[in-house]
C-alpha positions in Angstrom: 34.8 126.4 119.1 35.5 124.0 122.0 38.3 122.5 123.9 38.1 118.7 124.6 40.2 117.2 127.3 42.3 116.6 129.4 43.6 113.4 127.9 46.3 111.4 129.6 47.9 110.8 126.2 47.2 112.2 122.8 48.8 110.0 120.2 48.9 112.3 117.2 50.8 110.1 114.7 51.6 113.5 113.1 55.3 113.0 112.6 55.2 109.5 111.1 56.2 108.9 107.4 53.8 107.4 104.9 56.0 104.4 103.9 58.3 101.9 105.5 59.0 100.5 108.9 58.4 102.5 112.1 59.7 102.3 115.6 57.6 103.1 118.6 60.1 105.7 119.7 58.9 107.7 116.7 55.4 108.1 118.1 54.7 111.7 119.3 52.7 111.7 122.5 51.2 114.8 124.2 50.7 114.2 127.9 47.8 115.9 129.7 46.7 117.3 126.4 43.6 118.9 124.9 42.2 119.3 121.4 40.6 122.5 120.2 37.9 121.9 117.6 36.1 124.4 115.4 33.5 123.6 112.8 34.5 119.9 112.6 38.2 120.7 112.2 41.2 120.4 114.6 42.4 124.0 115.3 45.1 123.2 117.8 46.5 120.4 120.0 48.6 120.9 123.1 48.8 120.9 126.8 45.2 121.2 128.1 45.8 123.8 130.8 47.8 126.0 128.4 45.1 125.8 125.8 42.5 126.6 128.5 44.4 129.7 129.6 45.0 130.9 126.0 41.2 130.6 125.3 39.5 132.2 128.3 35.9 132.0 126.9 36.1 128.7 125.0 33.6 126.0 125.7 35.1 123.1 127.5 34.1 119.4 127.1 35.7 117.7 130.1 37.0 114.2 129.8 36.5 112.4 133.0 39.1 109.9 134.3 42.2 108.7 132.5 41.7 108.4 128.8 44.0 108.3 125.8 43.0 109.5 122.3 44.0 108.2 118.8 43.0 109.4 115.4 39.7 107.9 114.1 40.5 104.4 112.7 40.0 103.7 109.0 38.8 100.4 107.6 39.8 100.6 104.0 38.4 97.2 102.8 35.0 95.8 103.7 32.1 93.9 102.1 29.5 94.8 104.7 26.6 95.3 102.4 25.2 91.8 101.9 22.3 89.5 102.6 22.2 86.1 104.2 24.6 84.2 106.3 27.4 81.7 105.5 28.0 80.1 108.9 27.7 76.7 107.2 30.6 77.6 105.0 32.8 78.2 108.1 31.7 75.0 109.6 32.3 73.0 106.4 35.7 74.6 105.9 36.8 73.7 109.4 35.5 70.2 108.8 37.9 69.8 105.9 35.7 70.6 102.9 37.4 72.3 100.0 36.3 75.6 98.4 34.9 73.7 95.4 33.0 71.3 97.7 31.5 74.2 99.6 30.5 76.0 96.4 28.9 72.8 95.0 26.8 72.4 98.2 25.3 75.8 97.7 27.9 77.9 99.6 30.6 80.3 98.6 30.3 83.8 97.0 27.4 82.7 94.8 25.4 82.0 97.9 25.9 85.6 99.1 24.9 86.8 95.6 21.6 85.0 95.7 20.8 86.2 99.2 21.7 89.8 98.4 19.7 89.8 95.2 16.6 88.5 97.0 17.0 90.8 100.0 14.8 93.9 100.1 16.4 97.3 100.0 15.1 98.0 103.5 16.6 94.8 104.8 20.0 95.5 103.2 20.0 99.1 104.5 19.1 97.9 108.0 21.9 95.3 108.3 24.4 97.6 106.6 23.7 100.3 109.2 24.0 97.8 112.0 27.4 96.8 110.8 28.5 100.4 110.3 27.4 101.2 113.9 29.4 98.2 115.2 32.5 99.5 113.4 31.9 103.0 114.8 31.7 101.5 118.3 35.3 100.1 117.7 36.5 103.6 116.9 36.4 103.3 113.1 35.2 106.6 111.6 35.9 106.0 107.9 34.7 102.8 106.2 35.1 101.6 102.6 32.1 99.5 101.5 32.1 97.4 98.3 29.4 96.1 96.1 30.1 92.7 94.4 27.2 90.6 95.6 24.8 91.8 92.9 26.8 91.0 89.7 24.3 92.4 87.3 23.2 95.9 86.4 20.1 95.9 88.6 21.6 94.4 91.7 25.0 96.1 91.6 23.2 99.5 91.3 20.9 98.4 94.1 23.8 97.7 96.4 25.6 101.0 95.5 22.4 103.0 96.0 21.9 101.5 99.4 25.5 102.3 100.4 24.9 105.9 99.2 21.6 106.0 101.2 23.4 104.7 104.2 25.7 107.8 104.2 22.6 110.0 105.0 22.0 107.8 108.1 25.4 107.8 109.6 28.1 110.3 110.5 30.9 107.9 109.6 32.5 108.6 106.2 31.6 105.8 103.7 33.7 105.2 100.7 31.8 103.1 98.1 33.7 100.8 95.7 32.2 99.0 92.7 33.3 95.4 92.8 31.1 94.1 90.0 34.2 92.1 88.9 34.0 89.9 92.0 33.5 86.8 89.9 31.5 86.0 86.7 27.9 85.2 87.9 26.6 81.7 87.1 23.6 83.1 85.2 25.8 85.2 82.8 25.9 83.6 79.4 29.4 84.4 78.1 33.1 84.3 78.8 35.0 86.2 81.5 36.0 88.8 79.0 32.4 89.3 77.9 31.3 89.8 81.5 34.1 92.3 82.1 33.0 94.2 79.0 29.4 94.1 80.3 30.6 95.8 83.4 32.4 98.5 81.4 29.5 99.1 79.0 26.5 98.5 81.1 27.3 99.0 84.8 30.0 101.6 85.1 28.4 104.3 83.0 25.3 104.1 85.3 27.6 104.1 88.4 29.2 107.3 87.1 25.9 108.9 86.0 24.4 108.5 89.5 27.7 109.3 91.3 27.5 106.0 93.2 31.3 105.3 93.3 34.6 106.7 92.1 36.5 103.5 92.8 36.5 100.1 91.0 37.8 96.8 92.3 38.5 93.3 90.7 39.3 89.9 92.1 42.3 88.5 90.2 42.6 84.8 91.0 42.3 81.4 89.3 38.7 81.1 90.6 37.7 84.6 89.4 39.5 86.7 86.7 42.8 86.0 85.0 45.7 88.4 84.9 45.7 89.6 81.3 41.9 90.1 81.0 42.0 91.8 84.4 44.7 94.2 83.4 42.8 95.2 80.2 39.7 95.7 82.3 41.5 97.9 84.8 43.1 100.1 82.1 39.6 100.6 80.5 38.2 101.4 83.9 40.9 103.9 84.5 40.2 105.6 81.2 36.6 106.0 82.4 38.0 108.1 85.3 37.7 105.6 88.1 40.3 105.0 90.8 41.4 101.4 91.0 42.0 98.9 93.8 42.7 95.2 93.4 42.1 91.9 95.3 45.6 90.6 94.6 47.8 87.6 95.4 45.3 86.0 97.8 46.1 82.4 96.8 48.5 82.8 93.9 51.1 85.4 93.2 51.5 87.9 90.3 48.4 90.1 90.4 50.0 92.6 92.8 52.4 93.4 90.0 49.5 94.2 87.8 48.0 96.5 90.4 51.3 98.5 90.4 51.5 98.5 86.6 48.0 100.0 86.2 48.6 102.5 89.0 46.1 101.0 91.6 45.5 102.9 94.8 46.0 99.6 96.7 46.6 95.9 96.3 44.7 94.1 99.0 45.3 90.6 100.5 48.9 89.7 99.3 49.0 86.5 101.4 50.7 84.8 98.4 53.0 87.6 97.4 56.6 86.5 96.5 59.8 88.4 97.4 60.4 89.9 94.0 56.9 91.4 94.0 57.3 92.7 97.5 60.2 94.8 96.1 58.1 95.9 93.1 55.3 97.0 95.5 57.7 98.8 97.8 59.0 101.0 95.0 55.5 102.1 94.1 52.8 104.3 95.6 50.3 101.4 95.6 49.3 100.7 99.2 49.9 97.1 100.3 46.8 96.3 102.4 46.9 93.3 104.8 43.6 91.6 105.5 44.3 89.4 108.6 40.6 88.7 109.0 40.7 86.6 105.8 43.8 84.7 107.1 42.0 83.9 110.3 38.7 83.0 108.6 40.4 80.7 106.1 43.2 79.3 108.1 45.7 80.8 105.6 49.1 82.5 106.2 49.2 86.2 106.9 50.2 88.9 104.5 54.0 89.3 104.7 53.6 92.7 106.4 57.1 92.6 108.0 58.9 92.1 104.7 56.7 94.7 103.0 57.5 97.3 105.6 61.2 96.5 105.7 61.3 96.9 101.9 59.8 100.4 102.2 56.2 99.7 101.2 53.1 101.6 102.3 51.2 99.0 104.5 47.6 99.4 105.5 45.6 97.0 107.6 41.9 96.4 107.0 39.2 94.0 108.2 37.9 92.5 104.9 34.6 92.0 106.8 32.5 89.8 104.6 30.0 87.0 105.1 32.4 84.2 103.9 36.1 84.4 104.5 36.3 87.2 107.1 33.1 87.3 109.2 34.7 88.8 112.4 34.8 92.5 111.5 36.9 93.5 114.5 39.8 95.4 113.0 41.7 96.0 116.3 41.6 92.3 117.2 42.7 91.3 113.7 45.5 93.9 113.6 46.7 92.9 117.1 47.0 89.2 116.0 48.7 90.2 112.7 51.2 92.2 114.8 52.0 89.1 116.9 52.7 86.9 114.0 54.4 89.4 111.8 56.3 91.2 114.5 54.9 94.6 113.8 55.5 97.6 116.1 52.7 99.4 117.7 53.5 102.4 115.5 53.3 100.3 112.3 49.9 98.9 113.3 48.4 102.3 114.3 49.7 103.8 111.1 48.2 100.9 109.1 44.8 101.6 110.6 44.9 105.3 110.2 46.7 107.6 107.8 48.2 104.8 105.7 44.7 103.3 105.2 43.4 106.8 104.5 46.0 107.1 101.7 44.7 103.9 100.1 41.3 105.6 99.9 42.7 108.9 98.5 41.9 110.8 101.7 44.3 113.3 103.1 42.3 115.1 105.8 42.1 112.2 108.2 44.3 109.7 110.0 46.4 112.0 112.0 45.7 114.5 114.9 47.1 117.8 113.7 46.0 121.3 112.9 43.7 121.5 109.9 42.7 117.8 109.9 39.1 116.6 110.3 38.3 116.2 114.0 37.8 112.4 113.9 39.2 110.6 116.9 38.6 107.8 119.4 39.3 107.6 123.1 40.0 104.6 125.3 39.8 104.4 129.1 43.4 103.7 129.9 46.5 105.6 130.9 48.7 103.9 128.3 47.9 103.8 124.5 49.8 100.5 124.3 46.9 98.8 126.1 44.7 99.2 123.0 46.6 96.5 121.0 47.8 94.7 124.1 44.2 93.8 124.9 43.6 92.6 121.4 40.3 94.3 120.9 38.8 93.6 124.3 39.5 97.2 125.5 36.4 98.9 124.1 36.4 102.4 122.7 35.1 104.9 125.3 34.2 107.8 123.1 34.1 108.2 119.3 34.2 111.7 117.7 33.4 112.5 114.1 33.7 116.1 113.0 34.4 117.0 116.6 31.0 115.7 117.8 30.7 112.6 120.0 28.8 109.9 118.1 29.4 107.0 120.4 
């Protein structure tokens, strides 16, 4: 057992509700605080000197200078297992080329599929771990990682096995998600429905057998899978025992409603969500996940996070780090920019990157600093926690703790 501190401010987020809008006045701050950790779990949080006097023989890990501490951040939507590079896509898009023109010239998702298929397992593992370590350096301690650049049995399993292998090389918590339904691969001979059935009959049984993922995702969009076939796929997936998440309403509305109807854990993107579907989402337990990185990468409007929160929805914020539409990967920068455009309070942004994002992943032991929770937290060298978002990602994480041990 050890006492870590003193911290200028401990931002626990412990008293904040799961859904709806938040004011900064609701944030509970412990000044000159300490955290008692035992066996990877938070035992007690309070005034540092008081905790020190109550535990005479406890080991003390002294924090030098003025630092604040937040719960470990959660990135609940990433595509960071991939091969290749799509810098040319970004350049062509900024030069005015359309999605179709980029795809016809050899870019787009299919480009990432080809590069990922041809990459060796060692190469994919190496680059995946590099990206994981970058996210850890930002203070992100839990990371969702999707497949979806394999799009056949062999390569989807290759990706998921690499994600599973990466877990043994990092202390961050990885949450794998099977996104075989990213789009129908060009080399599949058959309809969309036949490809979705191929996932159900050929890929998912092996995913389950090898315990490679408990979550399944699908991209519902005109360029990928249509609403009715997607709904049928999701219901069958649910019958197989998988949790569900959905790429919803990125360019056209309607699929967020499907996500709610099938009981999805989250509906992610939502840039095109209309007002009536905002109300539908808000009345559900499906998390509305904003992905500002995609808006920045594509030059599209942001998720209507303000409207969603005002309506009472559970709103998370994730990076969508991927090689095409969201190559930045810096969650804090993206969330800070989203806050500026959507007028989100600091409390709403922090909640969206911690316990609300954890809820989207079905995790209840992270995201807040309180007794009994996992001892995942991040410190920043400042005397005011507001500086984390104010600096829009340029204030680097000072120390990152996972299970009570410093990993960065």
